[in-house]
C-alpha positions in Angstrom: 45.7 221.1 193.1 46.3 224.5 191.5 46.4 222.8 188.1 42.9 221.6 188.6 41.4 224.8 190.0 42.2 226.7 186.8 39.8 225.0 184.5 36.7 222.8 184.3 38.2 220.4 181.9 41.7 219.1 181.0 43.6 216.8 178.8 46.3 214.5 180.2 49.5 213.8 178.2 51.8 211.0 179.2 55.6 210.8 179.2 55.3 209.1 175.8 53.6 212.2 174.3 50.3 210.4 174.1 46.9 211.5 175.5 44.7 209.6 177.9 41.5 208.8 175.9 38.3 207.0 176.7 36.9 204.5 174.2 33.3 205.0 173.3 32.2 201.4 172.8 33.5 200.0 176.1 35.0 200.8 179.4 38.6 200.7 178.1 41.2 203.5 178.4 44.3 203.9 176.3 46.9 206.3 175.1 46.6 208.0 171.8 48.7 210.6 169.9 45.5 212.2 168.7 44.6 214.7 171.4 42.2 216.8 169.3 39.0 214.7 169.7 36.5 214.8 172.6 37.7 211.4 173.7 40.7 213.1 175.2 38.7 215.5 177.3 38.1 215.0 181.0 35.7 217.1 183.1 36.9 218.0 186.6 34.7 217.4 189.6 35.9 218.5 193.0 34.2 217.3 196.2 33.9 220.3 198.7 34.4 217.8 201.6 37.7 216.6 200.0 39.3 219.6 198.4 42.6 217.8 197.7 40.9 215.1 195.5 39.4 215.2 192.1 37.1 213.0 189.9 37.7 212.9 186.2 34.6 212.3 183.9 34.9 211.4 180.3 32.7 212.8 177.6 30.7 209.5 177.8 29.7 210.5 181.4 31.8 207.7 182.9 34.6 208.2 185.5 38.3 207.4 185.6 38.3 204.5 188.0 41.2 202.6 189.7 40.3 199.0 190.1 41.9 196.2 192.2 42.0 193.8 189.2 45.5 193.0 187.9 46.2 194.1 184.3 48.2 190.9 183.7 48.3 187.9 186.0 51.6 187.6 187.8 52.6 191.2 186.9 52.5 194.4 188.9 49.9 197.1 187.9 46.1 197.1 188.2 43.6 198.0 185.6 42.3 201.6 185.2 38.9 201.9 183.4 36.0 204.3 182.9 33.0 203.3 185.0 29.5 204.7 185.8 29.3 206.4 189.2 28.3 204.3 192.2 28.0 206.3 195.4 29.0 203.3 197.4 32.3 203.1 195.6 33.1 206.8 195.4 36.6 206.3 196.7 37.5 204.4 193.5 36.9 207.5 191.4 39.0 209.8 193.5 42.5 210.9 192.5 45.0 213.1 194.4 47.0 215.4 192.1 50.7 215.8 193.2 52.8 218.4 191.4 56.1 217.1 190.1 58.7 219.6 188.7 57.7 222.6 186.5 55.0 221.1 184.4 54.0 217.6 185.4 51.6 215.9 187.9 51.2 212.5 189.4 47.7 211.2 190.1 47.5 209.0 193.2 44.7 206.5 193.5 42.8 205.4 196.5 45.4 202.7 197.3 48.4 204.9 197.1 49.4 203.9 193.6 49.8 206.2 190.6 48.1 206.5 187.2 50.7 205.1 184.7 50.9 205.4 180.9 52.8 202.3 179.9 55.3 201.8 177.1 57.1 198.8 175.7 55.7 196.0 173.7 52.0 194.8 173.5 50.0 194.3 175.6 51.8 197.0 177.7 52.0 199.5 174.8 49.4 202.3 175.1 47.8 200.7 178.2 47.0 202.6 181.4 47.3 201.1 184.8 48.0 202.3 188.4 51.1 201.1 190.0 54.2 201.8 192.1 56.9 202.4 189.4 60.5 201.2 189.6 63.3 203.7 188.9 63.3 202.7 185.2 59.6 203.5 184.7 59.3 206.4 187.1 58.6 208.8 184.2 55.6 206.8 183.2 53.6 208.1 186.1 54.2 211.8 185.1 51.4 213.6 183.2 51.4 216.9 181.5 48.1 218.9 182.1 46.5 220.8 179.2 43.8 223.2 180.4 40.7 223.4 178.3 38.4 226.4 178.3 34.8 225.4 177.8 32.1 227.7 176.4 28.7 226.1 176.2 26.4 226.6 173.2 23.4 225.5 175.3 22.5 224.7 178.9 22.0 221.0 178.6 24.5 219.4 180.9 24.3 216.0 179.2 25.5 217.6 176.0 28.4 219.3 177.7 31.1 217.8 175.6 29.2 217.3 172.4 28.3 221.0 172.1 31.6 222.5 173.2 34.3 224.5 171.5 37.5 225.0 173.4 41.0 226.4 173.4 43.9 224.3 174.7 46.5 225.8 176.9 49.3 223.2 177.3 51.6 223.0 180.2 54.3 221.7 177.9 54.2 224.3 175.1 51.8 227.0 174.1 52.0 226.9 170.3 50.6 223.5 169.5 48.4 223.9 166.5 45.3 221.6 166.7 43.5 221.2 163.4 41.3 218.1 163.8 37.6 219.2 163.6 36.0 215.8 163.6 34.5 216.1 167.1 35.2 219.5 168.4 36.1 222.9 167.0 39.5 223.9 168.3 41.4 227.1 168.2 45.0 227.4 169.4 45.6 230.4 171.7 48.5 231.3 169.4 46.8 230.7 166.1 47.0 234.3 164.9 50.7 234.5 165.7 51.4 231.1 164.1 49.7 232.0 160.8 51.6 235.3 160.6 54.8 233.6 161.4 54.1 230.9 158.8 53.5 233.4 156.1 56.7 235.3 156.9 58.7 232.0 156.9 57.0 231.0 153.7 58.2 234.1 151.9 61.7 233.8 153.3 61.8 230.1 152.4 60.9 230.9 148.7 63.6 233.5 148.5 66.2 231.3 150.0 65.1 228.4 147.8 65.8 230.5 144.7 69.2 231.4 146.0 69.9 227.8 146.9 68.9 226.4 143.6 71.1 228.9 141.8 74.1 228.0 143.9 73.5 224.3 143.8 75.0 223.8 147.3 74.2 220.6 149.3 74.1 220.7 153.0 77.7 219.4 153.4 78.9 221.7 150.6 77.6 224.5 152.7 79.8 223.5 155.6 82.7 222.2 153.5 84.4 225.5 153.1 83.0 227.1 156.3 85.4 227.9 159.1 82.8 229.6 161.3 79.0 229.8 161.1 75.9 231.1 162.8 72.8 229.0 163.2 69.4 230.8 163.1 66.3 228.9 164.3 62.7 228.9 163.1 62.1 231.5 165.8 64.6 234.0 164.2 67.0 233.5 167.1 70.6 232.3 167.1 72.1 229.3 168.6 73.9 230.8 171.6 76.7 229.5 173.9 76.0 230.7 177.4 78.8 232.4 179.5 78.7 229.5 182.1 80.4 227.5 179.3 77.9 224.7 179.7 74.4 225.9 178.7 73.0 226.4 175.2 70.0 228.6 174.4 68.6 230.9 171.7 69.2 234.6 171.5 68.3 237.4 169.0 71.7 239.0 169.2 73.5 237.4 166.2 76.4 239.8 166.4 77.6 238.4 169.7 80.7 236.1 169.8 78.5 233.6 171.6 76.5 233.0 168.4 79.7 232.1 166.4 80.5 228.4 166.0 83.7 227.0 164.6 83.3 224.1 162.1 85.5 221.0 162.5 85.5 218.2 159.9 86.2 214.6 160.7 88.7 213.0 158.2 87.1 209.5 158.2 83.6 210.9 157.5 82.6 213.2 154.7 79.1 214.0 156.1 79.8 214.7 159.8 80.9 217.9 161.5 81.6 219.2 165.0 80.7 222.7 166.2 82.9 224.5 168.7 81.7 227.5 170.7 83.7 230.7 171.4 84.8 229.0 174.7 86.4 226.2 172.9 83.8 223.6 173.9 81.7 221.4 171.6 78.0 221.4 170.9 77.0 218.1 172.6 73.9 216.0 172.5 73.6 214.7 176.1 71.4 211.9 177.4 70.0 214.1 180.2 66.3 215.1 179.9 65.5 218.8 179.8 62.4 218.2 182.0 61.6 215.0 183.9 58.9 213.1 182.2 59.1 215.0 178.9 60.8 214.0 175.6 63.8 216.1 174.5 67.3 215.8 175.8 69.6 218.6 176.8 72.2 220.1 174.3 75.2 221.6 176.1 78.8 222.6 175.7 81.5 220.1 176.7 85.2 219.5 176.2 85.7 215.8 176.6 89.1 214.2 176.7 88.1 211.8 173.9 85.6 212.9 171.3 82.7 210.5 170.7 79.5 210.5 168.7 77.8 212.9 171.2 79.7 215.8 169.6 79.0 214.8 166.0 76.3 216.2 163.8 75.1 215.3 160.4 73.8 218.2 158.3 70.7 217.1 156.4 69.4 219.5 153.7 65.7 220.6 153.8 65.0 223.2 151.1 67.3 226.2 151.9 67.7 225.1 155.5 69.4 222.3 157.3 68.6 219.8 160.0 71.4 218.7 162.3 71.1 215.0 163.1 72.8 213.2 165.9 74.3 209.7 165.3 71.3 208.2 167.0 68.6 209.9 164.8 67.5 212.9 166.9 67.6 216.4 165.6 68.9 219.7 167.1 65.7 221.5 168.1 65.0 225.1 169.0 62.1 225.2 171.4 59.4 227.8 171.7 56.4 228.2 174.0 56.3 229.1 177.6 59.2 228.9 180.1 61.1 226.7 180.7 60.7 225.6 177.0 61.2 229.1 175.6 64.6 229.7 174.1 65.8 226.2 175.2 67.6 223.9 172.8 67.2 220.1 172.9 67.7 217.1 170.6 64.6 215.1 169.8 62.4 213.5 167.1 59.4 215.9 166.6 56.1 214.0 166.3 53.7 216.9 166.0 53.3 218.9 162.8 53.4 222.1 164.8 57.0 221.5 165.9 58.4 220.2 162.6 59.9 223.6 161.8 61.7 223.7 165.1 64.4 221.4 163.8 65.2 223.6 160.8 68.1 226.0 160.9 69.4 228.7 158.6 73.2 228.7 158.2 75.1 232.0 158.0 78.7 231.5 156.9 80.9 233.9 158.8 84.4 232.7 157.8 85.7 230.4 155.1 88.8 228.3 154.7 91.2 229.5 152.0 92.8 226.0 151.7 91.6 222.6 152.8 90.0 222.6 156.2 92.4 221.6 159.0 92.0 218.2 160.8 90.4 218.3 164.2 92.9 218.5 167.1 91.4 215.5 169.0 91.0 212.1 167.4 87.7 210.3 167.4 87.5 207.4 169.9 83.9 206.1 169.8 83.1 202.4 169.6 80.3 201.8 167.0 79.9 198.2 168.3 78.4 199.2 171.6 77.2 202.8 171.0 78.2 205.6 173.4 77.0 207.1 176.6 77.1 210.8 177.2 77.2 212.9 180.3 79.5 215.6 181.4 82.2 216.9 183.9 80.5 219.8 185.6 78.5 220.6 188.7 75.4 219.2 187.0 76.8 216.5 184.6 79.1 213.5 185.2 80.8 212.2 182.1 80.8 208.5 181.4 83.3 207.7 178.7 83.5 204.6 176.5 86.6 202.6 177.5 87.0 200.3 174.5 90.0 202.3 173.3 93.7 202.1 173.5 95.1 203.0 176.9 94.1 202.3 180.5 90.4 202.7 181.1 89.2 205.4 183.4 87.7 204.4 186.8 83.9 204.0 186.6 81.3 202.6 188.9 79.7 200.3 186.4 78.9 200.5 182.8 76.0 202.2 181.0 73.7 199.7 179.2 71.1 201.0 176.7 68.2 198.7 176.0 65.0 198.3 174.1 62.2 195.7 174.5 61.6 193.6 171.5 58.2 192.9 169.9 56.7 189.4 170.2 58.4 188.3 167.0 61.7 189.8 168.0 61.5 193.1 165.9 63.0 196.2 167.5 62.1 199.7 166.4 65.3 201.2 167.8 65.5 203.9 165.1 62.3 205.7 165.9 61.7 204.7 169.6 63.7 206.2 172.4 65.4 203.5 174.4 66.2 203.3 178.1 69.4 202.9 180.1 70.7 201.7 183.4 74.1 201.5 185.1 75.3 198.0 185.9 78.5 197.0 187.8 79.7 193.6 187.0 80.2 191.1 184.1 77.7 188.3 185.0 74.8 187.9 182.6 72.6 186.3 185.2 73.1 189.3 187.5 72.3 191.6 184.7 69.1 189.7 184.0 68.0 190.1 187.6 68.8 193.8 187.4 66.6 194.2 184.3 63.8 192.3 186.1 64.0 194.7 189.0 64.1 197.8 186.8 61.4 196.9 184.4 59.1 194.7 186.4 59.3 192.1 183.6 60.2 188.6 185.0 62.3 186.2 183.1 63.4 188.5 180.3 66.1 187.2 178.0 69.0 189.7 177.5 70.1 189.6 173.9 72.6 191.3 171.6 72.7 191.7 167.9 75.0 189.7 165.6 77.3 192.1 163.8 77.1 189.8 160.7 73.4 189.6 160.1 71.8 191.8 162.7 69.8 188.9 164.3 69.3 188.7 168.0 71.1 186.1 170.1 70.9 185.6 173.9 73.9 186.6 176.0 75.2 183.5 177.7 78.8 184.2 178.8 80.4 187.2 180.6 79.9 190.7 179.4 82.8 192.5 177.6 85.6 193.7 180.0 86.5 197.2 181.1 82.9 198.3 181.6 82.4 199.2 178.0 79.0 200.8 177.1 76.6 198.3 175.6 73.3 198.2 173.7 71.1 195.2 174.3 67.5 194.0 173.6 65.2 192.4 176.1 63.0 189.5 174.8 59.9 188.5 176.7 60.0 184.9 178.0 56.7 183.8 176.4 57.2 185.5 173.0 57.6 183.9 169.6 61.3 185.1 169.6 61.9 183.2 172.9 60.3 180.1 171.5 62.6 180.3 168.5 65.6 180.6 170.8 64.5 177.5 172.6 63.9 175.5 169.4 67.4 176.5 168.2 68.9 175.4 171.5 70.2 178.9 172.4 68.6 178.9 175.9 
């Protein structure tokens, strides 16, 4: 409840980075990436007789309401709408905030279910329900709270939102620049700092661009002769390997040995590098979230027995700076804002304009190779057919290695399976949309299908794989590959156009 005692109004951001917004024309609620309009504002009302409960009122004057109407017949999850206040049904407007972790809350409805921001394919995408989530969708009930400071221009309560200017203080990060002035006038609490920082970086960028143009170096040419480098973030801090030999952060001390990274080249790729810390461990893109319910995965130091794509980075030139891209499309990102974001390093796809610069790095070459760079000491062993799974041997991480390589496979309790849910026509946006994963022990496709139904709440899904020849989807019918190799699959909904095409082709 301390979240809701700090302000008279809030914005709620879902696990998908979208805001809870109230449509003006009807009673519908949805998720939207545009959190700058008054549609995303919710006024807090606390009943003195029930201090642990809140009511949330939209700028239309209607209340966030948990109904007992199913969102889809035969599926879990009931509708959440905005409704006019009815004293006889006051319990439907009441929500119990429950803090989860450092910066998220769960909102429990009158029937013990939780407000959920849904993902996946339409009609689930961008919808809002209240439900008891499965383990695969637990993050969907976590919401980031952004406090809104209201300063009224007049005393008319019914014009509360229409006559309001506010400053947003996010529980996720404190330097989100909001620039939409359609409905409300918004000023970021860090606007002065951000403008100053932008001007400094602009001058630095122009200087570096001149040097870069004169030298004519591409991003890989910059690393081609480099034996050791330092990486400086947008925040003028260096990529730093912590002494625990696991953590990665940012530090202003660029003279420390912890800021030095040895460059390794991969013989079979001319555009991929590995970076090794002073402790002999590799910069690794893990699949562990930095914070539960928030985008952005941990970047750590590891020393795996077999090197896979989690330790590989592709330098991408951006002016005089570089972006370091993982094999799955995320970028090495230096985070700012309040703790625990401050000085942390993750890999992510930035969606907001205010964080685009966080994936840009300046490269300082510390040592160069006199001759050709030596080959890496450990051969690459990833399987591109099934992707890779990344976790680590440490107190906090448990490594799961791909076993589709020569030699006896390591003992594992099941395989990691990454999955996306296809659109109605079978399209899959797996390049821009973060997928999900589960661990499955067995080789039977029917058992795997039941496992997916339990995890996702979607009955009758069809588990598909991609053809390596033409990229088309086809249903899995036989046993899964042996040795618990990591897989990537696509789930097709039973009543979709894609499922009908499978049936017409006799594939089901």
